[in-house]
NUTOR-705004 format. One line per 3 residues: their letters; for each residue x, y, z of C-alpha. Coordinates in nm, 3 decimals. Each point is the difference from the previous one (the first is absolute). Example, Ala and Ser with C-alpha at 12.3 -4.5 7.8 and 13.67 -1.06 7.14 Angstrom:
2
AS) 1.230/-0.450/0.780 | 0.137/0.344/-0.066
END
This chain:
333
MQR) -2.815/-5.394/2.064 | 0.068/0.107/0.368 | 0.146/-0.242/0.259
TPT) -0.215/-0.042/0.316 | 0.110/0.197/0.309 | 0.110/-0.329/0.173
STR) 0.232/-0.112/-0.280 | 0.132/0.356/-0.031 | 0.098/0.005/0.363
AAI) 0.149/-0.344/-0.037 | 0.205/0.106/-0.292 | 0.128/0.308/0.186
CSW) 0.094/-0.204/0.298 | 0.173/-0.254/-0.216 | 0.203/0.274/-0.165
LSI) 0.100/0.152/0.347 | 0.079/-0.342/0.131 | 0.241/-0.079/-0.281
AIL) 0.165/0.335/0.028 | 0.047/-0.034/0.377 | 0.121/-0.356/-0.015
ASR) 0.239/0.081/-0.281 | 0.139/0.292/0.188 | 0.058/-0.198/0.324
AVP) 0.126/-0.325/-0.156 | 0.342/-0.103/0.113 | 0.262/-0.178/-0.223
AWA) -0.060/-0.333/0.178 | -0.373/0.026/-0.089 | 0.081/0.090/-0.357
QTG) 0.215/-0.316/-0.028 | -0.224/-0.249/0.166 | -0.346/0.138/-0.041
PAL) -0.232/-0.027/-0.307 | 0.119/0.175/-0.313 | -0.153/0.346/-0.073
PPW) -0.216/0.030/-0.320 | 0.202/0.090/-0.307 | -0.130/0.355/-0.015
HEG) 0.182/0.069/0.335 | 0.342/-0.082/-0.140 | 0.241/0.285/-0.032
VAE) -0.245/0.263/0.123 | 0.118/0.210/0.295 | -0.236/0.042/0.300
ERK) -0.006/0.382/-0.053 | -0.141/-0.043/-0.342 | -0.251/-0.251/0.114
QAA) -0.124/0.238/0.276 | -0.025/0.286/-0.246 | -0.183/-0.221/-0.256
LEL) -0.243/-0.106/0.285 | -0.069/0.358/0.091 | -0.071/0.087/-0.364
FMQ) -0.223/-0.307/-0.037 | -0.213/0.104/0.313 | -0.042/0.348/-0.156
GRD) -0.094/-0.147/-0.328 | -0.257/-0.236/0.162 | -0.158/0.296/0.175
LHR) -0.028/0.182/-0.334 | -0.120/-0.311/-0.165 | -0.289/-0.039/0.245
RMV) -0.101/0.357/-0.050 | 0.006/-0.057/-0.380 | 0.281/0.257/-0.058
LGD) 0.129/-0.244/-0.259 | 0.261/0.222/-0.171 | 0.175/0.078/0.323
AKK) -0.030/-0.355/0.118 | 0.159/-0.118/-0.322 | 0.290/0.234/0.051
KYE) 0.054/-0.117/0.362 | 0.007/-0.369/-0.103 | 0.245/0.072/-0.278
EAL) 0.226/0.187/0.242 | -0.015/-0.290/0.240 | 0.084/-0.249/-0.281
ALW) 0.300/0.205/-0.099 | 0.130/-0.074/0.359 | -0.118/-0.354/0.037
EHP) -0.122/-0.242/-0.263 | -0.273/-0.168/0.201 | -0.302/-0.210/-0.140
DLR) -0.250/0.169/0.215 | 0.103/0.335/-0.151 | -0.036/-0.144/-0.343
FYL) -0.342/-0.132/0.088 | -0.132/0.327/0.145 | 0.142/0.201/-0.293
GRV) -0.167/-0.238/-0.241 | -0.333/0.057/0.166 | 0.037/0.381/-0.018
LKM) 0.109/-0.017/-0.364 | -0.304/-0.209/-0.094 | -0.235/0.246/0.177
MGM) 0.175/0.278/-0.188 | -0.069/-0.162/-0.344 | 0.357/-0.102/-0.077
PLL) -0.047/-0.376/-0.072 | 0.338/-0.078/-0.154 | 0.200/0.138/0.300
AYE) -0.249/-0.153/0.238 | 0.040/-0.350/-0.144 | 0.376/0.026/-0.002
NLR) 0.013/0.102/0.373 | -0.240/-0.270/0.100 | 0.204/-0.258/-0.196
LSL) 0.316/0.117/0.185 | -0.183/-0.025/0.338 | -0.021/-0.380/-0.071
RWG) 0.351/-0.054/-0.146 | 0.140/-0.161/0.321 | -0.268/-0.272/0.004
PAS) -0.276/-0.070/0.250 | 0.195/0.158/0.290 | 0.003/0.341/-0.168
LDP) -0.343/0.100/0.132 | -0.241/-0.130/0.259 | -0.273/-0.229/-0.135
EDR) -0.267/0.268/-0.009 | 0.212/0.244/-0.190 | 0.140/-0.274/-0.227
EEA) -0.347/-0.100/-0.113 | -0.099/0.366/-0.053 | 0.310/0.066/-0.210
RAL) -0.080/-0.296/-0.223 | -0.370/0.107/-0.027 | 0.107/0.355/-0.099
MKE) 0.244/-0.131/-0.250 | -0.271/-0.228/-0.153 | -0.246/0.288/-0.017
LVE) 0.258/0.225/-0.167 | 0.076/-0.260/-0.269 | -0.360/-0.073/-0.078
REL) -0.149/0.352/0.018 | 0.276/0.269/-0.027 | 0.294/-0.157/-0.195
AVV) 0.072/-0.178/-0.323 | 0.302/-0.203/-0.114 | 0.217/0.031/-0.312
EMR) 0.222/-0.292/-0.078 | 0.227/-0.007/-0.299 | 0.255/-0.231/-0.157
CDE) 0.272/0.082/-0.245 | 0.235/-0.262/-0.157 | 0.223/0.243/-0.189
PGA) 0.345/0.025/0.168 | 0.100/0.352/0.101 | -0.350/0.145/-0.079
EVL) -0.093/0.270/0.259 | -0.360/-0.025/0.106 | -0.171/0.316/0.143
LDG) -0.330/0.045/0.183 | -0.159/0.343/-0.034 | 0.332/0.142/-0.119
KPW) 0.201/-0.132/0.285 | 0.253/-0.281/-0.010 | -0.133/-0.333/0.098
FVG) 0.222/-0.291/-0.094 | 0.243/-0.115/-0.270 | -0.070/-0.317/-0.205
PGS) 0.007/-0.282/-0.021 | -0.233/-0.033/0.301 | -0.337/0.096/0.137
ARR) -0.130/0.229/0.275 | -0.335/0.055/0.177 | -0.107/0.338/0.156
FVT) -0.308/0.129/0.181 | -0.146/0.313/-0.164 | -0.303/0.215/0.042
PGE) -0.291/-0.073/-0.224 | -0.009/0.182/-0.338 | 0.228/0.036/-0.299
HVV) 0.372/-0.074/0.026 | 0.264/-0.011/-0.272 | 0.235/-0.288/-0.043
SAR) 0.293/0.070/-0.223 | 0.321/-0.189/-0.104 | 0.313/0.127/-0.187
KEG) 0.334/-0.143/-0.125 | 0.241/0.139/-0.247 | -0.061/-0.139/-0.337
YFP) -0.367/-0.075/0.069 | -0.324/0.185/-0.053 | -0.115/0.159/0.326
LVE) -0.306/-0.164/0.142 | -0.268/0.212/0.178 | -0.323/-0.163/0.104
PVV) -0.279/0.148/0.217 | -0.144/-0.244/0.252 | -0.338/0.073/0.160
VLA) -0.059/-0.188/0.324 | -0.294/0.010/0.242 | 0.013/-0.057/0.377
GVQ) 0.037/-0.368/0.100 | 0.134/-0.122/-0.337 | 0.341/-0.083/-0.134
ASG) 0.130/0.081/-0.356 | 0.258/-0.248/-0.106 | 0.190/0.025/-0.326
VLK) 0.307/-0.099/-0.193 | 0.201/0.280/-0.175 | 0.133/-0.075/-0.336
LSA) 0.261/0.234/-0.167 | 0.059/0.020/-0.368 | 0.350/0.067/-0.153
DGI) 0.028/0.335/-0.180 | 0.245/0.008/-0.279 | 0.065/0.011/-0.366
VTV) -0.034/-0.330/-0.198 | 0.139/-0.080/-0.345 | -0.179/-0.260/-0.202
RRW) 0.002/-0.151/-0.348 | -0.270/-0.193/-0.190 | 0.231/-0.291/-0.059
SAW) 0.351/-0.099/0.099 | 0.254/0.227/-0.166 | 0.159/-0.277/-0.204
KPW) -0.317/-0.110/-0.172 | -0.053/0.284/-0.253 | 0.376/-0.003/-0.077
AVV) -0.027/-0.368/-0.068 | -0.264/0.072/-0.266 | 0.235/0.260/-0.147
GVG) 0.275/-0.258/-0.003 | -0.209/-0.248/-0.185 | -0.086/0.259/-0.262
AGL) 0.362/0.084/-0.035 | 0.090/-0.372/-0.032 | -0.258/-0.051/-0.275
GLA) 0.129/0.297/-0.193 | 0.355/-0.121/0.033 | -0.109/-0.348/-0.123
GAV) -0.174/0.164/-0.296 | 0.319/0.192/-0.082 | 0.208/-0.317/0.003
LRW) -0.252/-0.178/-0.221 | -0.006/0.297/-0.232 | 0.378/-0.009/-0.031
QAD) -0.011/-0.368/-0.067 | -0.261/0.050/-0.271 | 0.215/0.250/-0.173
EHL) 0.290/-0.225/0.006 | -0.193/-0.287/-0.146 | -0.147/0.219/-0.276
EEA) 0.350/0.115/-0.098 | 0.108/-0.368/-0.010 | -0.302/-0.079/-0.210
ERQ) 0.092/0.279/-0.250 | 0.345/-0.132/-0.035 | -0.132/-0.348/-0.068
FEG) -0.230/0.132/-0.259 | 0.275/0.192/-0.183 | 0.220/-0.307/-0.019
TCA) -0.256/-0.255/-0.104 | -0.273/0.154/-0.192 | -0.008/0.165/-0.338
SGC) -0.168/0.318/-0.077 | -0.370/-0.007/0.109 | 0.029/-0.291/0.250
APT) -0.211/0.057/0.323 | 0.179/-0.048/0.332 | -0.186/-0.302/0.156
TDT) 0.272/-0.137/0.230 | -0.060/-0.110/0.350 | 0.221/0.283/0.115
TSR) -0.247/0.250/-0.138 | -0.292/-0.167/0.157 | 0.182/-0.004/0.334
ATT) 0.093/0.363/-0.022 | -0.368/0.087/-0.079 | -0.122/-0.187/0.304
ESH) 0.257/0.159/0.228 | -0.093/0.340/-0.137 | -0.369/-0.056/0.085
VAT) 0.079/-0.126/0.352 | 0.236/0.293/0.061 | -0.281/0.234/-0.099
GLF) -0.232/-0.168/0.243 | 0.251/0.015/0.281 | 0.051/0.378/-0.076
IAG) -0.373/0.054/0.032 | -0.035/-0.216/0.313 | 0.313/0.159/0.158
GAT) -0.129/0.349/-0.073 | -0.340/-0.072/0.141 | 0.160/-0.159/0.318
LAA) 0.232/0.297/0.041 | -0.290/0.241/-0.021 | -0.199/-0.204/0.252
GAI) 0.299/-0.015/0.229 | 0.057/0.381/-0.021 | -0.368/0.049/0.092
LVF) 0.029/-0.238/0.294 | 0.317/0.171/0.117 | -0.189/0.335/-0.006
LNM) -0.298/-0.152/0.185 | 0.237/-0.161/0.263 | 0.166/0.333/0.089
PRT) 0.022/0.024/0.384 | -0.291/0.198/0.162 | 0.029/0.156/0.350
YRT) -0.287/0.088/0.230 | -0.062/0.058/0.369 | -0.139/-0.299/0.200
EDE) -0.356/0.018/0.119 | -0.086/0.049/0.370 | -0.156/-0.335/0.096
GGV) 0.038/0.063/0.373 | -0.291/0.012/0.246 | -0.147/-0.134/0.325
ELR) -0.220/-0.308/0.041 | -0.225/0.098/0.296 | -0.237/-0.198/0.211
IVP) -0.208/0.112/0.294 | -0.051/-0.224/0.302 | -0.122/0.067/0.360
AAS) 0.291/0.140/0.207 | 0.147/-0.246/0.257 | -0.020/0.125/0.358
GAA) 0.194/-0.102/0.312 | 0.248/0.151/0.234 | 0.281/-0.177/-0.177
AGL) -0.026/0.208/-0.317 | 0.224/0.297/-0.008 | -0.041/0.351/-0.144
SAR) 0.253/-0.094/-0.272 | 0.137/-0.341/-0.083 | 0.271/-0.105/-0.242
LSF) 0.088/-0.333/-0.154 | 0.307/-0.045/-0.221 | 0.107/-0.293/-0.210
END
């Protein structure tokens, strides 16, 4: 867009008036008169005059559509004096040159001092141009990462460190969001965005490590082994008692029975029962020990690498427009 000749002359006159007034002001006026705008603070008059001259040269090149040279003049003027009008004109040139990201940022900076930054006509034009850029030439990527210390990158360049979230304007097309943290699987996710839309997502990192697991608690198979050993020990005790009782029965037989008398005492019967029970305990204990040994083998610790369960939950919504939105915003919590 080109400003009308009347508004152009008014702007030039305004610039010259400010420069002249500032150069002729006396200390008493500076103390009692109205305060200068914030972009005048700390800028020497020589720098202002040099910036004004570069601005006029840039405006002439701008009108003649020599955009590359006009851009250079505006940038040289901004290096001398950070002035909202310079940002506004540079933003207009950058938009015409097909550099939407830089154009949006300069237009945003031209409004950062509030309504007084630009005259009403330019202010409305700046907002209209920003809205047009957001809707037609820019897209938005917004990401959140809750993992403390995780470094998030956009297109391979550092973006922010979690926990937190960030929002950035980008050109339409494919972009790569990645996150990394020591001890975690690296996360790399391509994100395709179209003009006028916002891709929002939550980054989730997955721990990368070696995990040792068992089928059951370590004590359970050994408890089965212990039961088997206990049954075997009980069988051995009963077997010893059975042998003792049999010996006692033989002594009784020798003392009370003549030749050919069968040993039918209670001691003999008791010894026989104990012998049978001991045999059963030996069998049960052996079987339990064998089962316990198998369970111990099956419960040997197994190690494996954790699976990568990280990813990005994405949603696509229309991009919010407005002059208050910045080129890059950051929220931490």
